N, C-alpha and C positions, 0 to 999 in steps of 0.2 A: 100515543100524540107526541111523545117525547122522542121515539126512534125515528117516526117519519118525518119529524123537523129535521132529526140528524141525516136523512137522505136526502132532503130538500136541499141543506147546507151543502152536501156533497155535489149534486148536481148542478148548483150554480156556481160551485169554483171550478168545474171543469168545461174548459172552452173546446169549441170546433165540433164535438159528436151530437149531431141534432137528430137523427132517427129514432124514432119510438121503439123500445124494447130493447136497446143496446145500451148498457151503461159502460163507460170508458174504462178501460183497464190498460195493461201495458200492451202497446200495439205489436202485432205481428206483421211482419213485410213478407209479401208475395210478388212474384214477377210474372207478367204477363208472357205467358210462353207460345201462344198462337192466337191468331185471330181470323174469325170467318165473318160473312157478312151479317150473321145473327148472333153469334155465340163468341165469349171471350174465355178463354182459358187460361188459368192464373196457378203457378205453382208455389206451394208452401214446404215449410220444412216438414209440417205436420198440420192436418185440419182437425185434429181432435178438438179444438175449443171453436168451429165453425159449423154453423147448422146451415141447413137450405133454407131460404129466405133471410139470411144475414145480408148485411149492406157492406161492399168494400169502398173504400175511400182513397181518394187523390189527394195528396198534400201540395196544396198550391199556397206557397209563403208559409202565412201561420194557421191556415184554414184547413178545415178538412172538408173535402167536397164529396157528397155522397155520387159515386160512379157507377159501381156493379152489384146486382142482386145476384146471390148464389142460387141456382138452380138444381144442381147436382154436384157431388164431390167424391172422391176416392180418398184414398190415406193422405196422399200430399197434392192432390189438384182439384180445382174447382172449375165447374162449369158455370159460366154467368151469362147474364144477359145485360146489356147497356140500359143505365137509367135517363140518359139523355142523348144527344146528337154529338157530345165532344168525341173527337178521334182518340181510341187509345192505341197505342203501338207495341208491337213485341219488344220485350225487356222493359216496359214503365213498370214502375215499383208501385203498387197498391198496398193498402193497410187494412187487417182486419182489427176491430176492436172488441177484445173478448169481454164476456161478461161476467165481470169480478169487480169486486167492491174494494174501492182503495181508502185507507184511511186519511183522515185529515188533520192538519197540524192547526193546533191554535194557541193565541198568546197565552201563557201561563197567567199573566195579570188579569185577562178577561175570560173565564172559562166559557164552554159553550153553552152551559144554562143561559146566561147574560145574554149572548147573541140571541138565543130562542126568546128570550123575554122582548128583545128589541123588534125582532121579528113580529111576534104576536101584536106587539104596540103598532108598529108601522108598516104594515103588509105590502103597501105600494113601494117602500124603499128597499126591498129585500136585497137586492143586488147591489148596491151603495153602501148598505150596512155590513155584508159579508166582506166586500172589499176593504173596508176600514178596520175590520176587528178581525179578520184571519191575516197570519202572518204571511205575506208573499214568501214561498219558496226559494231558496238562493238558486240563482240563473247558474244553469250548468252549460258548459260548451258541448253541443249536438253537432257531429259529421256526420253527413249521409250522401248517397247518391251513386253513381255507376259509371264505368267506363267500357266502352265497346268497341270491336273491331269487327266490321262485315265485309263481306264480299257476296256480289250479285254477279252471274254469269247465265247471259241468254245463247244460245245455240240452237241452230236448226238444220234440216237437209235444202233449204230453199237458199235462193241467190241472196238473201240478207245477211248481213256480215254480221258474225259472232260478237258479242260485246262483253265486258267485263268492268264492273263498277265497284270502287271501295267505299265505304262510308264509315267514318269515326265520330264517335258519339263520347261526348263528357256532359256528364251532369254533376255538377259539385255544388253542394248546399252545406252552408254551416250556420248554425245558429247559435246565438249569444257568443261572438267570437271573444276568444279570452274572457268569458264570463261576464262581457259587457252586453249593453243594450242593442249592439248592433250585428245582423245577421246578413248573409251573403247568399244569394240564389244564382245558379246558371245553368243553362241546357244550350248546350252547341254542337253543331253537327258539320262535317266536312265532307265532301261527296264529290269524287272526281271519278273519271273512266279515261279509257285509252284513245279516248277521241276528242275530248273536250279541255287538255291540258292548256291549250293556246287561249281558250276563251277565259280559264282562270288566272291564266299569267297577265291577262289584258285587264282584267276585273276580278280581283280576290272572291266579293260576294258572289259570282258565279257559281263557287263551289262552298264556301262558308256561309252558315246559317246561324244566325244567332236568334234564338226564340226566346231566351230567358237571359238576362245579365244585370242585375242589379244588387243595390245595398239598400237595407232596411234600418233604420233607426227609432226605437220606442223611447221618446222623451220621459213617457208615464203610461199608465194605462188608459189616457184620453187621446194621447196626440202621438201621431205616427208618420214619419216621413220617409218615403221612397225615393230613389234616385238612379237613374237606367232604364233598360228595356224590361217591361213586364205588363203581361195581360191581369187586368183587374179583374178577378171572378166575380162581382157584383156587377160588372158591363162588360163581359166577355166579349159581347157580340161586335163590340167596335173593335177589336183586336189589339194588337200590341200599342204602348205609348213609350217613343222614346223621349225621356225628360224626367219631371217632377211628379209625384203623386203625395198629396198631405191628406191625412185623414184626422178627423176630430172625433171622437167615440163619447158620446153622453148617452148611455145605454137607457132604452132601447135604439136609439139613433145613431146615425153615423153620417156626418157632414164630409163630402171627398172634394177635391179641386186637383185637375191635373192642368200639366200643361208641357208643351213639348213639341214634337213632330211624330209623324206615324212612320212606318220602314217604307222603303221605296217597293213601288209597285212592279217594279222590272225583275228586279234579284233580291228583295228582302233585305237590302243594306240600309245603311244609314243616308237620310235625304231631309236636310234641314230646310229646304223649300216646303217641304209638306207640313207646315205648322197646324198643330191642333191645340186647343183648349177646352176645357169644360168644367162642369160640376156636377154633383150628384148627391142625393139624399137617400139614406138606406135605413130600414127601420127593420129589426130582427126581435121575434119574440118566442120565448118557448110557452107551448100551453101545455094542458091536460096530456092530450093525445099525440102532440107531436111539436110541431115548431112553424111559424111563417115570417116569410122574408120578403119584402118590397124593397125596388131600387128603381129610382126616377132620376134620370140625366139628361143633360142639355150639353151638346157638342156641337163645336164648330170646326170644321176642318178646311184648309187653306192649299193654295198652290202658287207659289210665288207671289204671294201678297193678296192674291183673289180668293173669292169665297168658291171652294170646292164642293162644300156640303154642310148643310146646317140641320141637324136631326135632335129629335127626342127620341129617350128610350126607356121603356118601362118594363119592368120584370117584376114576376112576383110568384113565389112558391108557398105552398103551405100542406100541413098535414094535420090541420085541427080536427077534421073528422077522422074518425077511428078507420084505420084500413084504407082511407083513400088519400092518395096525393095529387095534387095539382101544379103544373108548370105553365106559366104564361109567360109571352113577351110579345113587345109591340115595338115598332118602329115609325115613326111619324116623321116626315121630311118637310123641312119649314123655308126651303130654298129650292126653286125651279127656275128654269129658263123655258118659255112657252112661246108658241108661235101665235102671232095674232090671227084675227080671222082673214086681215086682207094680204097678208104676206103670204107669196108664192114662191119665194124665193128658199133655198137651202144653206144661205149665209148664217151660220153661227153667231154672227154680230149682229143680226137683226132680231134675235131672240129676246122678248121681255122679261124681266124678273117678276117673278111672283112670290111671295112669302106666304101664302095660305096653306095649311096642313094637307098632307098628303100620305096615306097610309101606304108606306112601302114593304112591310114585312108584318107577318101575324103567325103566331105559332102557341096552339093550345094542347096541352097533354093531360090526360087523368089515366090514373094507374088504381084500381081499386081492387083488393083483396077481398075476394066473396067468401071463400073458406081459407083454412090455414094453408091448404095444398092448391087452391084454385085462385087465380087472378087474372085480371083483364085489363087492357089498355087501350086506350083510344087517342089518336092524336089527327090534329088539323094543322096544316100549313098553307098560306098564302103569301107569296112572295112576289116583288116585281124586280127587275135589275135594278140595283143601288147606282145611282149615276153620280159620279163626280165630274160636275161641269167642266171645271178647266182640264182635267186630265184626259178626260174622253172626248176634248171638243173637235178633233179631226172626225170622229164618226158618230157625232152627238146625234144626228138626224136619224140613225137607224135604232137607236136606244129609245129615243123619246116615243117611240110607237109600240113599245114592246108591253105584250099583255102580261096580264097575272098569271103567275104558274100556281095551280092551287091542287092540294093533296090530302087524303084521307088514309090512315093507317087502324088497323083493329089488330089488337094481338090477345093471345090467349094462352095462357100457360097452367098446366095441370101435372101435380104431383102424386098421383094415387098411391105408390106405396113408396117407400124409401129407397133411393137411389133412381126411381124410374121417373123420367120427365116428357112430358107429352105437349106439343105447342102447335100454334099455326099463327102466321101473319099474313094477313090481306091488305095491301095498299092499290089505293087509284089515284091516278095523278092525271091532270088535264090543262090544257090552255085553249082556248075557243078557237086558236087559229089551226089545232091540231087536227089532222084527219079522223083520226080516233084516240082515246085516251089510251094511257098506259095501266094496264093492271098486272099484279102479281100476285101470287099466292105460295106461301113457303110454310110447309109443314115437317113436324121433324118427331122421332122417337128416340130419347136417349136412356140408355140404362148404364151406369156410371160403373159399377162392378158386378159382373156376373159371376154368381156363386160359383166355386169349384176353380176357376181358371181365373179370378180376378182381372177379368177384362172388361174394359169399358168398351160400348159400341151404340152407333148412332146410324139410323137411317133417315133419310131426307127425299121430299119430293117438291120442285119449284115447277109452277106453270107461268109463263111469261107471254105478255101481250102488248106488242106497241104499233105504233103507226105504220114500222117496216118490217117487223118480225113477229114471228109467234114461235113459242118453244117449250120445250119439257126437258127438266133436268133432273134424274135419278143419282142418287148419291148413298153411299154406304161407307163408314168408316170404322174403324177399330182402335182403340190406344191400351197401353198396358206400361206398368211400371216394373223394374227389375230391381234386385239388390236393395230393397228397403228405399227405395225412390234415388237412388243414384243414377239411375238410367230411366229414361221415360221414351216410349216410341208410339209413333201412330202413323196409320197405315189408310188411304182413302182412295176410293175410286168413284168417279161421277160419268154419268153417261148424258151427253147433249144433244137433243134432236132439236135443230132450228129449221124453220122454215122462212125464207125473205118472201114476203109479199109480192113486191114489184118485180121481181125476176122469175118467181115461183121456184126456186133454186133451194136446195134443202142441203144442210150442213150437219153431219154427224162428227162427233168429237167423242173420243174416250179419254179420260184425265185421270191419271196416276199421282199420287202425292204421297209422299214417305218424309216423314220426320224423325228427329233423333236428337234427344237431349240428353247430354251426360255432365250431370254433377260433379266435377272434378273435386272439388271442395266447397264446403259449406256457401261461399259466395262467389265461388269461380265455376261458370257453367259453359259448356260448348254447345251449340246448336247446330245441325246441318238441316236442310230442307230440300227436297227434290220434287218438283212438278213436271211431269209430262204429257203433252197434249197430242194426241195421235188422230190424224185424219186419214181418208181413203188413200193419199198420196204423201201428203206433208207430215212432218212430226218436228214439234217444237219443244224445247227443252229449257228448264230454269233451274239453277242451283242456287242456294243461299246457304252461306255459313256465317256463326257470328259466335266469338268470343267475349264472354261478358263478366265483368268483374263488379259485383256490389260491395260497397263499403259505408 
């Protein structure tokens, strides 16, 4: 019993890791090297401490957010599947939390035995007891991030002009600046091409994109103030907030207030006419089998002083049932402009205000691990166009009659033996006005390390049907590490067979992809990627190169 309580104390002290079966240790950083429609490939210095089925995390501020599940791995690389709809780009840093036990530090005047006594006497106050009796670790400054420069080039044998685009990215994050309670986060890109320099000179934000630029101050364990641009992971669907976010944490509850503006909808710059403000309440709790988290938010967004949108957002995640993970989110709008029954004009000013609730977005997802090597996932999505009544005023009539888009997705993953992964994903999406629904089926077989040659191989097959085309895509790819992981190569071939229903035309494409990543030193890597699309007459080429430095 005593040792069991020691473990409980340790779990309560560590924040951020919320996935069953993974006890936080020293995080190991990996970098996303390649992204496909179904898989994300992550490179590590070594994958010795990683197993199939482990979860990889994104670090968002002070939170670790589950992002990827490992489905296969080699000596330095992991094949992963996303755990949410969040987009993950190449060069994104993810974390693996090894399964190791870390000792805790106890105030000498109050040994662990006395803490255990208090826990046994007042089990409902476990977290507060721990916070008061365990000495906080000394704050240490932590600098991390990456800087990259990338070039994209498109060229073909058609009459279309060739293009060259440059992209510069900086992600600079510093936790506990000068050992203080102040932290800094940033993620900024600058993109320009040989064609749009005049546009950038007229408006810098046509090239400069600031996705995160904020400072965070922790007054104590209960109160946190954030100033700047940041997406709050508890209400991520509403996008970034330019302004102030204040959180009050009294476990298991968190109350938050936000006020400021939202990014400009034309160039993602700053626009202080687009004011927004809101409140949210969040509940988080660890359970025997996992965790649960619920957030309820109310937000009003403005445009030049007029109501643009007023909505409520509910998000819930839990894994309280062993091997079962549920995620759901709901958006309900409380501000609408509707046309009266007698109104035959198309004048937006004649529309009447209606504050009754209207469901605008519903997303439900279930993931169940049937066996250790077999899992199944199902998701349902129903959404309408989100209408900003002031912003979209000039073409409001077209949006008011838009119908709900609904979709289902079923995913199966099976790992019959080590390093072998078999999967299938089927999706069905429709709108009432569509001539026919969109259907697709994606299947794959991956073996991450073929004995004797240490080669990874993947075969895939896709069937696609929409209202205007049907097609099949056959693909095969191989990958291999050289020189103890210093060099990573990948080669893929895909055969596309499309039939356009309206014109009865047939399109055949042969697509070749070649990627090469050279880890020059431990934190400096160079990647080059080529994609060639070959048709009967035309040929299209794309080359991508990136130099990335992590720190």
